[in-house]
PDB file of N, CA, C and O in Angstrom:
ATOM      1  N   MET A   1      50.038 -13.635 -20.994  1.00  0.00           N
ATOM      2  CA  MET A   1      49.986 -13.198 -19.629  1.00  0.00           C
ATOM      3  C   MET A   1      49.035 -12.017 -19.373  1.00  0.00           C
ATOM      4  O   MET A   1      48.105 -12.011 -18.566  1.00  0.00           O
ATOM      5  N   GLN A   2      49.455 -10.908 -20.277  1.00  0.00           N
ATOM      6  CA  GLN A   2      48.741  -9.725 -20.315  1.00  0.00           C
ATOM      7  C   GLN A   2      47.122 -10.303 -20.462  1.00  0.00           C
ATOM      8  O   GLN A   2      46.221  -9.927 -19.713  1.00  0.00           O
ATOM      9  N   SER A   3      46.964 -11.163 -21.433  1.00  0.00           N
ATOM     10  CA  SER A   3      45.458 -11.552 -21.858  1.00  0.00           C
ATOM     11  C   SER A   3      44.813 -12.097 -20.730  1.00  0.00           C
ATOM     12  O   SER A   3      43.622 -11.871 -20.516  1.00  0.00           O
ATOM     13  N   ASP A   4      45.489 -12.779 -20.012  1.00  0.00           N
ATOM     14  CA  ASP A   4      45.045 -13.631 -18.703  1.00  0.00           C
ATOM     15  C   ASP A   4      44.707 -12.533 -17.712  1.00  0.00           C
ATOM     16  O   ASP A   4      43.718 -12.706 -17.000  1.00  0.00           O
ATOM     17  N   ASN A   5      45.450 -11.379 -17.583  1.00  0.00           N
ATOM     18  CA  ASN A   5      45.108 -10.537 -16.493  1.00  0.00           C
ATOM     19  C   ASN A   5      43.891  -9.818 -17.082  1.00  0.00           C
ATOM     20  O   ASN A   5      43.007  -9.600 -16.253  1.00  0.00           O
ATOM     21  N   LYS A   6      43.672  -9.437 -18.225  1.00  0.00           N
ATOM     22  CA  LYS A   6      42.712  -8.913 -18.977  1.00  0.00           C
ATOM     23  C   LYS A   6      41.324  -9.550 -18.735  1.00  0.00           C
ATOM     24  O   LYS A   6      40.299  -9.018 -18.309  1.00  0.00           O
ATOM     25  N   LEU A   7      41.591 -11.033 -19.177  1.00  0.00           N
ATOM     26  CA  LEU A   7      40.356 -11.857 -18.853  1.00  0.00           C
ATOM     27  C   LEU A   7      39.932 -11.975 -17.582  1.00  0.00           C
ATOM     28  O   LEU A   7      38.731 -11.903 -17.321  1.00  0.00           O
ATOM     29  N   LEU A   8      40.867 -12.172 -16.637  1.00  0.00           N
ATOM     30  CA  LEU A   8      40.499 -12.152 -14.896  1.00  0.00           C
ATOM     31  C   LEU A   8      39.717 -10.768 -14.537  1.00  0.00           C
ATOM     32  O   LEU A   8      38.767 -10.682 -13.759  1.00  0.00           O
ATOM     33  N   SER A   9      40.335  -9.670 -15.291  1.00  0.00           N
ATOM     34  CA  SER A   9      39.578  -8.225 -14.846  1.00  0.00           C
ATOM     35  C   SER A   9      38.242  -8.248 -15.259  1.00  0.00           C
ATOM     36  O   SER A   9      37.250  -7.968 -14.585  1.00  0.00           O
ATOM     37  N   ASP A  10      38.318  -8.682 -16.680  1.00  0.00           N
ATOM     38  CA  ASP A  10      36.767  -8.730 -17.485  1.00  0.00           C
ATOM     39  C   ASP A  10      35.774  -9.667 -16.665  1.00  0.00           C
ATOM     40  O   ASP A  10      34.602  -9.307 -16.546  1.00  0.00           O
ATOM     41  N   LEU A  11      36.153 -10.702 -16.172  1.00  0.00           N
ATOM     42  CA  LEU A  11      35.538 -11.616 -15.454  1.00  0.00           C
ATOM     43  C   LEU A  11      35.016 -11.079 -14.148  1.00  0.00           C
ATOM     44  O   LEU A  11      33.829 -11.164 -13.830  1.00  0.00           O
ATOM     45  N   ALA A  12      35.971 -10.510 -13.386  1.00  0.00           N
ATOM     46  CA  ALA A  12      35.773  -9.694 -12.166  1.00  0.00           C
ATOM     47  C   ALA A  12      34.724  -8.790 -12.329  1.00  0.00           C
ATOM     48  O   ALA A  12      33.709  -8.885 -11.640  1.00  0.00           O
ATOM     49  N   ARG A  13      34.885  -7.811 -13.280  1.00  0.00           N
ATOM     50  CA  ARG A  13      33.832  -6.836 -13.562  1.00  0.00           C
ATOM     51  C   ARG A  13      32.604  -7.253 -13.859  1.00  0.00           C
ATOM     52  O   ARG A  13      31.636  -6.593 -13.480  1.00  0.00           O
ATOM     53  N   LEU A  14      32.428  -8.566 -14.679  1.00  0.00           N
ATOM     54  CA  LEU A  14      31.192  -8.861 -15.188  1.00  0.00           C
ATOM     55  C   LEU A  14      30.401  -9.695 -13.964  1.00  0.00           C
ATOM     56  O   LEU A  14      29.180  -9.851 -13.933  1.00  0.00           O
ATOM     57  N   GLY A  15      31.412 -10.230 -12.894  1.00  0.00           N
ATOM     58  CA  GLY A  15      30.961 -10.740 -11.682  1.00  0.00           C
ATOM     59  C   GLY A  15      30.180  -9.652 -10.842  1.00  0.00           C
ATOM     60  O   GLY A  15      29.035  -9.906 -10.468  1.00  0.00           O
ATOM     61  N   GLN A  16      30.753  -8.497 -10.554  1.00  0.00           N
ATOM     62  CA  GLN A  16      30.392  -7.600 -10.119  1.00  0.00           C
ATOM     63  C   GLN A  16      29.058  -6.927 -10.428  1.00  0.00           C
ATOM     64  O   GLN A  16      28.159  -6.556  -9.673  1.00  0.00           O
ATOM     65  N   SER A  17      29.196  -6.871 -11.846  1.00  0.00           N
ATOM     66  CA  SER A  17      28.057  -6.201 -12.291  1.00  0.00           C
ATOM     67  C   SER A  17      26.727  -7.215 -12.061  1.00  0.00           C
ATOM     68  O   SER A  17      25.632  -6.821 -11.661  1.00  0.00           O
ATOM     69  N   ALA A  18      27.035  -8.477 -12.369  1.00  0.00           N
ATOM     70  CA  ALA A  18      25.810  -9.574 -12.058  1.00  0.00           C
ATOM     71  C   ALA A  18      25.459  -9.519 -10.620  1.00  0.00           C
ATOM     72  O   ALA A  18      24.301  -9.708 -10.246  1.00  0.00           O
ATOM     73  N   ALA A  19      26.351  -9.285  -9.877  1.00  0.00           N
ATOM     74  CA  ALA A  19      26.011  -9.133  -8.274  1.00  0.00           C
ATOM     75  C   ALA A  19      24.954  -8.140  -7.908  1.00  0.00           C
ATOM     76  O   ALA A  19      23.992  -8.317  -7.161  1.00  0.00           O
ATOM     77  N   GLY A  20      25.364  -6.871  -8.683  1.00  0.00           N
ATOM     78  CA  GLY A  20      24.726  -5.826  -8.611  1.00  0.00           C
ATOM     79  C   GLY A  20      23.257  -5.764  -9.164  1.00  0.00           C
ATOM     80  O   GLY A  20      22.307  -5.247  -8.576  1.00  0.00           O
ATOM     81  N   THR A  21      23.229  -6.357 -10.349  1.00  0.00           N
ATOM     82  CA  THR A  21      21.951  -6.584 -10.922  1.00  0.00           C
ATOM     83  C   THR A  21      21.063  -7.545 -10.112  1.00  0.00           C
ATOM     84  O   THR A  21      19.851  -7.358 -10.007  1.00  0.00           O
ATOM     85  N   ILE A  22      21.706  -8.583  -9.542  1.00  0.00           N
ATOM     86  CA  ILE A  22      20.828  -9.646  -8.748  1.00  0.00           C
ATOM     87  C   ILE A  22      20.693  -8.975  -7.522  1.00  0.00           C
ATOM     88  O   ILE A  22      19.726  -9.452  -6.928  1.00  0.00           O
ATOM     89  N   HIS A  23      21.293  -7.983  -6.810  1.00  0.00           N
ATOM     90  CA  HIS A  23      20.942  -7.641  -5.922  1.00  0.00           C
ATOM     91  C   HIS A  23      19.801  -6.675  -5.961  1.00  0.00           C
ATOM     92  O   HIS A  23      19.045  -6.518  -5.003  1.00  0.00           O
ATOM     93  N   GLY A  24      19.671  -5.870  -7.381  1.00  0.00           N
ATOM     94  CA  GLY A  24      18.706  -4.974  -7.684  1.00  0.00           C
ATOM     95  C   GLY A  24      17.260  -5.973  -7.762  1.00  0.00           C
ATOM     96  O   GLY A  24      16.264  -5.732  -7.080  1.00  0.00           O
ATOM     97  N   VAL A  25      17.337  -6.800  -8.454  1.00  0.00           N
ATOM     98  CA  VAL A  25      16.298  -7.734  -8.917  1.00  0.00           C
ATOM     99  C   VAL A  25      15.658  -8.593  -7.384  1.00  0.00           C
ATOM    100  O   VAL A  25      14.487  -8.949  -7.248  1.00  0.00           O
ATOM    101  N   LYS A  26      16.668  -8.769  -6.444  1.00  0.00           N
ATOM    102  CA  LYS A  26      16.041  -9.229  -5.054  1.00  0.00           C
ATOM    103  C   LYS A  26      15.543  -8.254  -4.330  1.00  0.00           C
ATOM    104  O   LYS A  26      14.727  -8.624  -3.486  1.00  0.00           O
ATOM    105  N   SER A  27      15.795  -6.977  -4.389  1.00  0.00           N
ATOM    106  CA  SER A  27      15.096  -6.099  -3.779  1.00  0.00           C
ATOM    107  C   SER A  27      13.738  -5.633  -4.431  1.00  0.00           C
ATOM    108  O   SER A  27      12.714  -5.427  -3.780  1.00  0.00           O
ATOM    109  N   GLU A  28      13.840  -5.508  -5.623  1.00  0.00           N
ATOM    110  CA  GLU A  28      12.527  -5.058  -6.464  1.00  0.00           C
ATOM    111  C   GLU A  28      11.590  -6.390  -5.965  1.00  0.00           C
ATOM    112  O   GLU A  28      10.530  -6.199  -5.368  1.00  0.00           O
ATOM    113  N   PHE A  29      12.069  -7.704  -6.256  1.00  0.00           N
ATOM    114  CA  PHE A  29      11.270  -8.687  -5.757  1.00  0.00           C
ATOM    115  C   PHE A  29      10.457  -8.635  -4.286  1.00  0.00           C
ATOM    116  O   PHE A  29       9.247  -8.735  -4.085  1.00  0.00           O
ATOM    117  N   GLU A  30      11.477  -8.456  -3.401  1.00  0.00           N
ATOM    118  CA  GLU A  30      10.954  -8.255  -2.142  1.00  0.00           C
ATOM    119  C   GLU A  30      10.064  -7.380  -1.863  1.00  0.00           C
ATOM    120  O   GLU A  30       9.213  -7.633  -1.011  1.00  0.00           O
ATOM    121  N   ALA A  31      10.090  -6.057  -2.595  1.00  0.00           N
ATOM    122  CA  ALA A  31       9.143  -5.096  -2.472  1.00  0.00           C
ATOM    123  C   ALA A  31       7.771  -5.503  -3.203  1.00  0.00           C
ATOM    124  O   ALA A  31       6.661  -5.255  -2.730  1.00  0.00           O
ATOM    125  N   LYS A  32       7.955  -6.037  -4.187  1.00  0.00           N
ATOM    126  CA  LYS A  32       6.559  -6.557  -4.850  1.00  0.00           C
ATOM    127  C   LYS A  32       5.754  -7.468  -4.093  1.00  0.00           C
ATOM    128  O   LYS A  32       4.531  -7.401  -3.966  1.00  0.00           O
ATOM    129  N   VAL A  33       6.524  -8.329  -3.595  1.00  0.00           N
ATOM    130  CA  VAL A  33       5.952  -9.407  -2.829  1.00  0.00           C
ATOM    131  C   VAL A  33       5.459  -8.851  -1.164  1.00  0.00           C
ATOM    132  O   VAL A  33       4.500  -9.312  -0.545  1.00  0.00           O
ATOM    133  N   ARG A  34       6.250  -7.925  -0.748  1.00  0.00           N
ATOM    134  CA  ARG A  34       5.702  -7.067   0.597  1.00  0.00           C
ATOM    135  C   ARG A  34       4.546  -6.294   0.174  1.00  0.00           C
ATOM    136  O   ARG A  34       3.718  -6.151   1.074  1.00  0.00           O
ATOM    137  N   SER A  35       4.259  -5.770  -0.907  1.00  0.00           N
ATOM    138  CA  SER A  35       3.349  -4.999  -1.326  1.00  0.00           C
ATOM    139  C   SER A  35       1.957  -5.940  -1.723  1.00  0.00           C
ATOM    140  O   SER A  35       0.805  -5.582  -1.480  1.00  0.00           O
ATOM    141  N   HIS A  36       2.269  -6.957  -2.252  1.00  0.00           N
ATOM    142  CA  HIS A  36       1.117  -7.793  -2.411  1.00  0.00           C
ATOM    143  C   HIS A  36       0.606  -8.444  -1.217  1.00  0.00           C
ATOM    144  O   HIS A  36      -0.555  -8.850  -1.183  1.00  0.00           O
ATOM    145  N   LEU A  37       1.295  -8.551  -0.366  1.00  0.00           N
ATOM    146  CA  LEU A  37       1.095  -9.536   0.744  1.00  0.00           C
ATOM    147  C   LEU A  37       0.088  -8.167   1.697  1.00  0.00           C
ATOM    148  O   LEU A  37      -1.061  -8.285   2.122  1.00  0.00           O
ATOM    149  N   GLU A  38       0.744  -7.292   1.774  1.00  0.00           N
ATOM    150  CA  GLU A  38      -0.001  -6.002   2.235  1.00  0.00           C
ATOM    151  C   GLU A  38      -1.422  -5.890   1.711  1.00  0.00           C
ATOM    152  O   GLU A  38      -2.376  -5.741   2.474  1.00  0.00           O
ATOM    153  N   ASN A  39      -1.522  -5.952   0.623  1.00  0.00           N
ATOM    154  CA  ASN A  39      -2.790  -5.781  -0.162  1.00  0.00           C
ATOM    155  C   ASN A  39      -3.757  -7.024   0.248  1.00  0.00           C
ATOM    156  O   ASN A  39      -4.982  -6.914   0.275  1.00  0.00           O
ATOM    157  N   ILE A  40      -3.057  -8.215   0.562  1.00  0.00           N
ATOM    158  CA  ILE A  40      -3.883  -9.355   0.648  1.00  0.00           C
ATOM    159  C   ILE A  40      -4.370  -9.288   2.196  1.00  0.00           C
ATOM    160  O   ILE A  40      -5.472  -9.713   2.542  1.00  0.00           O
ATOM    161  N   LEU A  41      -3.659  -8.849   2.872  1.00  0.00           N
ATOM    162  CA  LEU A  41      -4.034  -8.738   4.275  1.00  0.00           C
ATOM    163  C   LEU A  41      -4.989  -7.512   4.511  1.00  0.00           C
ATOM    164  O   LEU A  41      -5.947  -7.657   5.270  1.00  0.00           O
ATOM    165  N   LYS A  42      -4.763  -6.319   3.891  1.00  0.00           N
ATOM    166  CA  LYS A  42      -5.823  -5.317   3.982  1.00  0.00           C
ATOM    167  C   LYS A  42      -7.246  -5.822   3.659  1.00  0.00           C
ATOM    168  O   LYS A  42      -8.242  -5.462   4.286  1.00  0.00           O
ATOM    169  N   ASP A  43      -7.253  -6.667   2.653  1.00  0.00           N
ATOM    170  CA  ASP A  43      -8.568  -7.085   2.095  1.00  0.00           C
ATOM    171  C   ASP A  43      -9.110  -8.225   3.125  1.00  0.00           C
ATOM    172  O   ASP A  43     -10.330  -8.390   3.158  1.00  0.00           O
ATOM    173  N   MET A  44      -8.396  -8.914   3.854  1.00  0.00           N
ATOM    174  CA  MET A  44      -8.745  -9.875   4.867  1.00  0.00           C
ATOM    175  C   MET A  44      -9.333  -9.096   5.930  1.00  0.00           C
ATOM    176  O   MET A  44      -9.975  -9.648   6.823  1.00  0.00           O
ATOM    177  N   ASP A  45      -9.136  -7.718   5.886  1.00  0.00           N
ATOM    178  CA  ASP A  45     -10.085  -6.840   7.055  1.00  0.00           C
ATOM    179  C   ASP A  45      -9.422  -7.346   8.606  1.00  0.00           C
ATOM    180  O   ASP A  45     -10.126  -7.551   9.595  1.00  0.00           O
ATOM    181  N   LEU A  46      -7.947  -7.491   8.572  1.00  0.00           N
ATOM    182  CA  LEU A  46      -7.359  -7.825   9.809  1.00  0.00           C
ATOM    183  C   LEU A  46      -7.034  -6.492  10.685  1.00  0.00           C
ATOM    184  O   LEU A  46      -6.998  -5.394  10.130  1.00  0.00           O
ATOM    185  N   VAL A  47      -6.823  -6.625  11.946  1.00  0.00           N
ATOM    186  CA  VAL A  47      -6.520  -5.432  12.744  1.00  0.00           C
ATOM    187  C   VAL A  47      -5.190  -5.548  13.062  1.00  0.00           C
ATOM    188  O   VAL A  47      -4.640  -6.628  13.273  1.00  0.00           O
ATOM    189  N   ALA A  48      -4.515  -4.201  13.115  1.00  0.00           N
ATOM    190  CA  ALA A  48      -3.160  -4.222  13.635  1.00  0.00           C
ATOM    191  C   ALA A  48      -2.885  -4.556  15.004  1.00  0.00           C
ATOM    192  O   ALA A  48      -3.622  -4.257  15.944  1.00  0.00           O
ATOM    193  N   ARG A  49      -1.727  -5.228  15.095  1.00  0.00           N
ATOM    194  CA  ARG A  49      -1.377  -5.644  16.485  1.00  0.00           C
ATOM    195  C   ARG A  49      -1.386  -4.800  17.505  1.00  0.00           C
ATOM    196  O   ARG A  49      -1.535  -5.228  18.650  1.00  0.00           O
ATOM    197  N   GLU A  50      -1.211  -3.330  17.216  1.00  0.00           N
ATOM    198  CA  GLU A  50      -1.495  -2.501  18.479  1.00  0.00           C
ATOM    199  C   GLU A  50      -2.949  -2.428  18.822  1.00  0.00           C
ATOM    200  O   GLU A  50      -3.319  -2.413  19.996  1.00  0.00           O
ATOM    201  N   GLU A  51      -3.878  -2.376  17.690  1.00  0.00           N
ATOM    202  CA  GLU A  51      -5.248  -2.306  18.102  1.00  0.00           C
ATOM    203  C   GLU A  51      -5.792  -3.568  19.013  1.00  0.00           C
ATOM    204  O   GLU A  51      -6.597  -3.589  19.945  1.00  0.00           O
ATOM    205  N   PHE A  52      -5.053  -4.581  18.391  1.00  0.00           N
ATOM    206  CA  PHE A  52      -5.539  -6.014  19.257  1.00  0.00           C
ATOM    207  C   PHE A  52      -5.122  -6.061  20.586  1.00  0.00           C
ATOM    208  O   PHE A  52      -5.790  -6.602  21.467  1.00  0.00           O
ATOM    209  N   GLU A  53      -3.990  -5.489  20.779  1.00  0.00           N
ATOM    210  CA  GLU A  53      -3.465  -5.614  22.307  1.00  0.00           C
ATOM    211  C   GLU A  53      -4.176  -4.330  22.970  1.00  0.00           C
ATOM    212  O   GLU A  53      -4.123  -4.419  24.196  1.00  0.00           O
ATOM    213  N   VAL A  54      -4.742  -3.314  22.584  1.00  0.00           N
ATOM    214  CA  VAL A  54      -5.505  -2.324  23.072  1.00  0.00           C
ATOM    215  C   VAL A  54      -6.867  -2.927  23.505  1.00  0.00           C
ATOM    216  O   VAL A  54      -7.295  -2.803  24.653  1.00  0.00           O
ATOM    217  N   VAL A  55      -7.540  -3.609  22.489  1.00  0.00           N
ATOM    218  CA  VAL A  55      -9.024  -4.239  22.826  1.00  0.00           C
ATOM    219  C   VAL A  55      -8.493  -5.564  23.880  1.00  0.00           C
ATOM    220  O   VAL A  55      -9.355  -5.844  24.713  1.00  0.00           O
ATOM    221  N   GLN A  56      -7.670  -6.111  23.937  1.00  0.00           N
ATOM    222  CA  GLN A  56      -6.962  -7.325  24.727  1.00  0.00           C
ATOM    223  C   GLN A  56      -7.033  -6.425  26.242  1.00  0.00           C
ATOM    224  O   GLN A  56      -7.753  -6.819  27.159  1.00  0.00           O
ATOM    225  N   GLU A  57      -6.287  -5.322  26.342  1.00  0.00           N
ATOM    226  CA  GLU A  57      -6.276  -4.822  27.678  1.00  0.00           C
ATOM    227  C   GLU A  57      -7.811  -4.324  28.110  1.00  0.00           C
ATOM    228  O   GLU A  57      -8.247  -4.407  29.259  1.00  0.00           O
ATOM    229  N   MET A  58      -8.334  -3.943  27.296  1.00  0.00           N
ATOM    230  CA  MET A  58      -9.862  -3.347  27.472  1.00  0.00           C
ATOM    231  C   MET A  58     -10.548  -4.530  28.057  1.00  0.00           C
ATOM    232  O   MET A  58     -11.293  -4.389  29.027  1.00  0.00           O
ATOM    233  N   ALA A  59     -10.309  -5.794  27.463  1.00  0.00           N
ATOM    234  CA  ALA A  59     -11.153  -7.050  27.910  1.00  0.00           C
ATOM    235  C   ALA A  59     -10.664  -7.511  29.146  1.00  0.00           C
ATOM    236  O   ALA A  59     -11.386  -8.106  29.946  1.00  0.00           O
ATOM    237  N   ALA A  60      -9.526  -7.280  29.336  1.00  0.00           N
ATOM    238  CA  ALA A  60      -8.875  -7.901  30.719  1.00  0.00           C
ATOM    239  C   ALA A  60      -9.532  -7.069  31.977  1.00  0.00           C
ATOM    240  O   ALA A  60      -9.893  -7.594  33.030  1.00  0.00           O
ATOM    241  N   ALA A  61      -9.620  -5.604  31.647  1.00  0.00           N
ATOM    242  CA  ALA A  61      -9.990  -4.607  32.665  1.00  0.00           C
ATOM    243  C   ALA A  61     -11.566  -4.933  32.599  1.00  0.00           C
ATOM    244  O   ALA A  61     -12.022  -4.932  33.743  1.00  0.00           O
ATOM    245  N   ALA A  62     -12.483  -5.193  31.686  1.00  0.00           N
ATOM    246  CA  ALA A  62     -13.748  -5.561  31.839  1.00  0.00           C
ATOM    247  C   ALA A  62     -13.959  -6.884  32.791  1.00  0.00           C
ATOM    248  O   ALA A  62     -14.864  -6.969  33.620  1.00  0.00           O
ATOM    249  N   ARG A  63     -13.013  -7.867  32.547  1.00  0.00           N
ATOM    250  CA  ARG A  63     -13.244  -8.966  33.328  1.00  0.00           C
ATOM    251  C   ARG A  63     -13.066  -8.745  34.470  1.00  0.00           C
ATOM    252  O   ARG A  63     -13.844  -9.246  35.282  1.00  0.00           O
ATOM    253  N   ALA A  64     -11.972  -7.915  34.918  1.00  0.00           N
ATOM    254  CA  ALA A  64     -11.614  -7.834  36.381  1.00  0.00           C
ATOM    255  C   ALA A  64     -12.665  -7.028  37.197  1.00  0.00           C
ATOM    256  O   ALA A  64     -12.879  -7.170  38.401  1.00  0.00           O
ATOM    257  N   GLU A  65     -13.397  -6.010  36.210  1.00  0.00           N
ATOM    258  CA  GLU A  65     -14.582  -5.231  36.888  1.00  0.00           C
ATOM    259  C   GLU A  65     -15.703  -6.014  37.130  1.00  0.00           C
ATOM    260  O   GLU A  65     -16.440  -5.831  38.099  1.00  0.00           O
ATOM    261  N   ASN A  66     -15.908  -7.103  36.073  1.00  0.00           N
ATOM    262  CA  ASN A  66     -16.972  -8.161  36.181  1.00  0.00           C
ATOM    263  C   ASN A  66     -16.905  -8.997  37.271  1.00  0.00           C
ATOM    264  O   ASN A  66     -17.941  -9.254  37.884  1.00  0.00           O
ATOM    265  N   ALA A  67     -15.791  -9.488  37.628  1.00  0.00           N
ATOM    266  CA  ALA A  67     -15.347 -10.086  39.020  1.00  0.00           C
ATOM    267  C   ALA A  67     -15.548  -9.446  40.002  1.00  0.00           C
ATOM    268  O   ALA A  67     -16.104 -10.097  40.886  1.00  0.00           O
ATOM    269  N   GLU A  68     -15.257  -8.071  40.322  1.00  0.00           N
ATOM    270  CA  GLU A  68     -15.392  -7.069  41.355  1.00  0.00           C
ATOM    271  C   GLU A  68     -16.897  -7.008  41.621  1.00  0.00           C
ATOM    272  O   GLU A  68     -17.324  -7.280  42.743  1.00  0.00           O
ATOM    273  N   LEU A  69     -17.708  -6.659  40.624  1.00  0.00           N
ATOM    274  CA  LEU A  69     -19.123  -6.355  40.615  1.00  0.00           C
ATOM    275  C   LEU A  69     -19.764  -7.727  41.060  1.00  0.00           C
ATOM    276  O   LEU A  69     -20.611  -7.820  41.948  1.00  0.00           O
ATOM    277  N   ALA A  70     -19.327  -8.627  40.438  1.00  0.00           N
ATOM    278  CA  ALA A  70     -19.855 -10.072  41.152  1.00  0.00           C
ATOM    279  C   ALA A  70     -19.704 -10.204  42.595  1.00  0.00           C
ATOM    280  O   ALA A  70     -20.547 -10.664  43.365  1.00  0.00           O
ATOM    281  N   LYS A  71     -18.463  -9.723  42.907  1.00  0.00           N
ATOM    282  CA  LYS A  71     -18.219 -10.111  44.604  1.00  0.00           C
ATOM    283  C   LYS A  71     -19.238  -9.121  45.494  1.00  0.00           C
ATOM    284  O   LYS A  71     -19.783  -9.534  46.518  1.00  0.00           O
ATOM    285  N   ARG A  72     -19.409  -7.899  45.028  1.00  0.00           N
ATOM    286  CA  ARG A  72     -20.422  -6.845  45.724  1.00  0.00           C
ATOM    287  C   ARG A  72     -21.780  -7.214  45.442  1.00  0.00           C
ATOM    288  O   ARG A  72     -22.627  -6.827  46.247  1.00  0.00           O
ATOM    289  N   ILE A  73     -22.182  -7.953  44.357  1.00  0.00           N
ATOM    290  CA  ILE A  73     -23.537  -8.181  44.277  1.00  0.00           C
ATOM    291  C   ILE A  73     -23.812  -9.608  45.368  1.00  0.00           C
ATOM    292  O   ILE A  73     -24.906  -9.890  45.857  1.00  0.00           O
ATOM    293  N   GLU A  74     -22.882 -10.165  45.523  1.00  0.00           N
ATOM    294  CA  GLU A  74     -22.843 -11.466  46.274  1.00  0.00           C
ATOM    295  C   GLU A  74     -22.950 -11.110  47.802  1.00  0.00           C
ATOM    296  O   GLU A  74     -23.678 -11.707  48.594  1.00  0.00           O
ATOM    297  N   THR A  75     -21.986  -9.879  48.157  1.00  0.00           N
ATOM    298  CA  THR A  75     -22.314  -9.309  49.510  1.00  0.00           C
ATOM    299  C   THR A  75     -23.794  -8.462  49.805  1.00  0.00           C
ATOM    300  O   THR A  75     -24.549  -8.430  50.777  1.00  0.00           O
ATOM    301  N   LEU A  76     -23.800  -7.993  48.856  1.00  0.00           N
ATOM    302  CA  LEU A  76     -25.348  -7.113  48.839  1.00  0.00           C
ATOM    303  C   LEU A  76     -26.234  -8.185  49.204  1.00  0.00           C
ATOM    304  O   LEU A  76     -26.793  -8.095  50.297  1.00  0.00           O
ATOM    305  N   GLU A  77     -26.500  -9.371  48.338  1.00  0.00           N
ATOM    306  CA  GLU A  77     -27.478 -10.072  48.680  1.00  0.00           C
ATOM    307  C   GLU A  77     -27.389 -10.993  50.017  1.00  0.00           C
ATOM    308  O   GLU A  77     -28.357 -11.497  50.587  1.00  0.00           O
ATOM    309  N   LYS A  78     -26.198 -11.091  50.349  1.00  0.00           N
ATOM    310  CA  LYS A  78     -26.028 -11.492  51.787  1.00  0.00           C
ATOM    311  C   LYS A  78     -26.732 -10.823  52.896  1.00  0.00           C
ATOM    312  O   LYS A  78     -27.420 -11.287  53.804  1.00  0.00           O
ATOM    313  N   GLU A  79     -26.354  -9.495  52.567  1.00  0.00           N
ATOM    314  CA  GLU A  79     -26.743  -8.271  53.440  1.00  0.00           C
ATOM    315  C   GLU A  79     -28.235  -8.216  53.424  1.00  0.00           C
ATOM    316  O   GLU A  79     -28.798  -7.977  54.492  1.00  0.00           O
ATOM    317  N   ILE A  80     -28.973  -8.415  52.304  1.00  0.00           N
ATOM    318  CA  ILE A  80     -30.132  -8.475  52.106  1.00  0.00           C
ATOM    319  C   ILE A  80     -30.806  -9.594  52.905  1.00  0.00           C
ATOM    320  O   ILE A  80     -31.753  -9.370  53.659  1.00  0.00           O
ATOM    321  N   SER A  81     -30.348 -10.650  52.734  1.00  0.00           N
ATOM    322  CA  SER A  81     -30.935 -12.020  53.017  1.00  0.00           C
ATOM    323  C   SER A  81     -30.816 -11.653  54.683  1.00  0.00           C
ATOM    324  O   SER A  81     -31.824 -11.857  55.358  1.00  0.00           O
ATOM    325  N   ALA A  82     -29.799 -11.206  55.238  1.00  0.00           N
ATOM    326  CA  ALA A  82     -29.471 -11.134  56.671  1.00  0.00           C
ATOM    327  C   ALA A  82     -30.455 -10.221  57.119  1.00  0.00           C
ATOM    328  O   ALA A  82     -30.862 -10.455  58.257  1.00  0.00           O
ATOM    329  N   LEU A  83     -31.050  -9.050  56.426  1.00  0.00           N
ATOM    330  CA  LEU A  83     -31.838  -8.052  56.957  1.00  0.00           C
ATOM    331  C   LEU A  83     -33.195  -8.678  56.890  1.00  0.00           C
ATOM    332  O   LEU A  83     -33.964  -8.381  57.804  1.00  0.00           O
ATOM    333  N   LYS A  84     -33.594  -9.449  56.014  1.00  0.00           N
ATOM    334  CA  LYS A  84     -34.784 -10.262  55.885  1.00  0.00           C
ATOM    335  C   LYS A  84     -35.022 -11.279  57.013  1.00  0.00           C
ATOM    336  O   LYS A  84     -36.149 -11.567  57.417  1.00  0.00           O
ATOM    337  N   LYS A  85     -33.905 -11.791  57.482  1.00  0.00           N
ATOM    338  CA  LYS A  85     -34.133 -12.850  58.492  1.00  0.00           C
ATOM    339  C   LYS A  85     -34.277 -12.219  59.762  1.00  0.00           C
ATOM    340  O   LYS A  85     -34.866 -12.807  60.669  1.00  0.00           O
ATOM    341  N   LYS A  86     -33.737 -10.937  59.937  1.00  0.00           N
ATOM    342  CA  LYS A  86     -33.863 -10.080  61.039  1.00  0.00           C
ATOM    343  C   LYS A  86     -35.253  -9.641  61.236  1.00  0.00           C
ATOM    344  O   LYS A  86     -35.701  -9.592  62.382  1.00  0.00           O
ATOM    345  N   LYS A  87     -35.987  -9.311  60.208  1.00  0.00           N
ATOM    346  CA  LYS A  87     -37.403  -8.793  60.486  1.00  0.00           C
ATOM    347  C   LYS A  87     -38.075  -9.730  60.629  1.00  0.00           C
ATOM    348  O   LYS A  87     -39.145  -9.493  61.189  1.00  0.00           O
ATOM    349  N   LYS A  88     -37.854 -10.948  60.289  1.00  0.00           N
ATOM    350  CA  LYS A  88     -38.875 -11.962  60.749  1.00  0.00           C
ATOM    351  C   LYS A  88     -38.888 -12.506  62.286  1.00  0.00           C
ATOM    352  O   LYS A  88     -39.728 -13.332  62.641  1.00  0.00           O
TER     353      LYS A  88
END
C-alpha cells in the first residue's frame, strides 16, 4: 500500500514536472516563431496598420477635396460660358 502511494506520488510529481517543461518549451517555441515572423515581415518592407490607416484617411480627404474642386471648376466654367454669351 505504501509503495503504491509512493509510486502514485512519484508519477504525479513526474507529471507536474513534465507539464512545466512542456509549458516552457511551448513558450520558447512561440517566442522564436514570433521573432522569426517579425523578421520576415520587416524584410518584406510592410507598413504598420496605424501608418496604413493614416494614409487611407489622407487619401479619403484628398478624394473629397478633389470632388469639391471639380464642382467649383464646373461652376466657374459655366459662369465663364455665361459671361462670354452675354458679351456677344
